[in-house]
N, C-alpha and C positions, 0 to 999 in steps of 0.2 A: 119182403119189401124194406128196406134199410134208409133211416130219410139219414143225411151226416149233413154237413158245415166243416169247413174247414181250410184256414187261413194260411199251411204253412203244407201242410198236406199228412202231416201225424192224424188225424182224426179219417181225415183217406184213405190210409192204408188199413187202417183199423174195420172200417165199414170194407174193402174190397176184401180186405182177407177171410172174414164173415163171410162175404157174403159167396165166396169161393166152396167154402169149410160147406154150405147153408145154400147154394144153389138158389136165392132169394139178388132179388136189384139193385141196384144202389140210386137211391136220388137224390140229386144236388139243393139240399134248404135253399139256398143261398140264390140258384137259380128261379125256383118256383114264387117265392118272396117278388122278385122280380118280375117273375109275369101276373102275380098274384094267382098259382096254380093250387088250389089248397083241397080240393075235394082228386079224394080216391077210391076205388074201386078195390077189394081185397078179394083174393081166389080163395076156394076152403081151405080153411085150416093155415092159412098164411102165416106166419113172422111179424112180427114188427120192430121194429128197429128205429134207433134213434142213437145215433152217435156224437158227438159233440167237445172242442175242447172247452177249457176250465177260462172265464175273464174274471181275477178279481172272488174270483170265490164263489163267481154268479153264472148262471145263462149268460150266451151272448145274446144282442140283442135281437140275432138274427134268427135265431133256433129260439126264445120266448115269439116274437114275432109269428114268424109260424106254427109254431103250437097255439097258439090261442087262434091259430083263423083253421087245422085240420080240419077239417072231415071226411071221416072213413067210412065207409059203404060195406058189412060188414056179412061174411057167410060163414055162420056159425064160431064157434070159439078158434079164438085166436089169439100166440101166445107172444107178448111186448117186452120189450127189454130196452136200456137204455146202457152205453157204455161210455163213461165220459175221461177224457184225454188230458193231463193234467201236465205239468211241472215237480207243483208242494203237492198242493190237497184240493179237494173237491171242493172243499163248502158242502150247501144246501145245495148247490146247483140240482141235484137229481133229484131232493122232494120239491125244492118251484116245479121241478119241470111235471114230478108227479101231481101236483095239486091243478096244473092250466090244465093236463090230458085227463085228470078228472073230471074239470066242470066240459068238454068236447067228448065224456062217455066212453074214455080208452083206458084202461087199465094197465100200468106198469107191475109184470111177474114174480121180475126181475132186473136188476141194476146192478153193474162195475165199471169199473173203473182202472186205469192203468198210469204209471209214470212213464214221460216220455221228454222230452227236451221241450225245456219254454221259451218260446218264439216274444217274450214281451222281451224284449232288451234297451226295455225302458228303464226296469230293471237289473237283467240279467247278461252275462256275457257269454257268446254264441259261438267265440272264435274258436275256441279250440273244435276244431273236427272231430279226434281223434275219443276228446271225451264228448263229445255229443254221440259219437256212433257206440260205445261203449253204453254208454245208455239203451240206447234205441233197440239192441242187440242184448242187452237185458229184460229191455220189453216187450220184445219177438214172445221169451217163450210164454208170460204170461196173457199175450192177445192169445199166443197157441191155446192157450190152456181156457180160457173165455171163449172162444172160437166152439171146443169142444162143448160145454154145460149148455150153448143158448142151439147148439146143434140136438144135443140131446134135453133141450125146454124146461135146463134147471131152470128151475122159481128161486125166491130167497135174496135174499142182502146179501150180498159177494163186494160189494164199496168197504177197501178197507184202508183209503187214503183221506179221506172225513175233514179230519185234522179240527182247529175251533170252528164246528160247523154253525154253531150260533151269534157268530161273528160276519152271520154271508149277509143280512140284513143290515148291516153298517159298510159293508163291504160293495153290496147291491148298489146304493146308496150311493159311493166313491165314482165304482163304474159305470154312471147315467152323467155322473158330475164330467165324468174326467174323457168322453167319445168326444172329447171337440176337434174340429179339424185346425186349428188356427198353428199349434204348436208346426205342422205339416212343410217344411223345408227343400225347395231342390234349388242342388249344387249346381253351377254353371257343367261340371261331368253331363248333364243329360243331355242321351242323343233322342229324346222323343222320338221313342217304340212304340210307346203307349202301351205298355203291357201293364205296369199299374191300374189306368183307368181300365183295362179289360179284370182285372184282377180284383178290382177291387166291386162287394158283396150289396153294398149299400148304397152301389152306382156313386159313390161323390169324389170323383173321380171324373173332369173330362180336358183338355185337348186346345192347350191357346196359343196357334201359333205352332206348334209339334212342344209346350211346353202341357206338365200336368197344374191343373190349379182346379180348388176342390170348391166346388161349386154346391155342396151342406153346409153346416153349422158340424153335424154334428155323422160318427160315421160308426162301425161296428168296433173299431179299432183294433181289430184284426192283425195290423203289419203288412197285411198283402204284398203293398204294395211297396213298403220297403223292401221286405224280402225278395220280390219277388225280382227288386231291381237290375239287369245286368251289369249297369256302372256302378252299383252302389251309390246313385245320388240323389237321395233322399233320404231324407230327418226327420226324427222328430223329439223334438226337443233336443240336449245338448249332449245325453249322451250317448243315442243309437249310431253314431256316428264311430264310435268306436270299441262298439261292445258285438260290431260281428251280425253277418246275414245269416237265416238259418232256412228251408227247406227240407221237408222230411229226402231223404235215398233208401233209396232201398238195401235192406240188407242181404247180403254173401253170405248163401249158407258154402258151410263145409261141404267138401266133397266125399 
């Protein structure tokens, strides 16, 4: 059983890839939070995984809320792992997750990380499709190796992308302070498709006369609405319009 959260597809791809190698099922944490579904019954010896992106060197709010409420009915011993996807570094996010899960009676046997395209276009430019593809092609080898280790239930700390992890305490505060929805703006290009509202894991978007409005003061700041907009009509602050859009595209294997 692999629980995942993904704003633009990186972590979903990783979760799906691992599940394909381990014959596990994938479950969207955002859907669980919306439905308040936190109770799960494990099969005998079933793996338990958590795959998630890094926001400000911290856990996304959706992942934190899910983990704090998770109840697992165990059946024997279970190998548990986490995989963080990031653009630069993971900070102390995996340690945050481990502490939360420990309070729920769940221990992590292994932690992993993989560097992929960073969708935080408030700061990063993702317009170069070739560069994005090169990053994700390189990531694919890491993902395959991680899946191999997980399939063999390898324990230990395999996250080599922590960076200056002690700063995570400060950056977590920054994340909480910057999760405001007020900077979101919609241009006249909006076609009223409603995809942004459908994609929002926080349920913070509604349609008003065919146009999106943010009805909650805070969201996960995953920028899923911005990146999935088919006409690039959603902006967050002054930079995102010029920094492009990004969603994960499957890597084509060379024959």
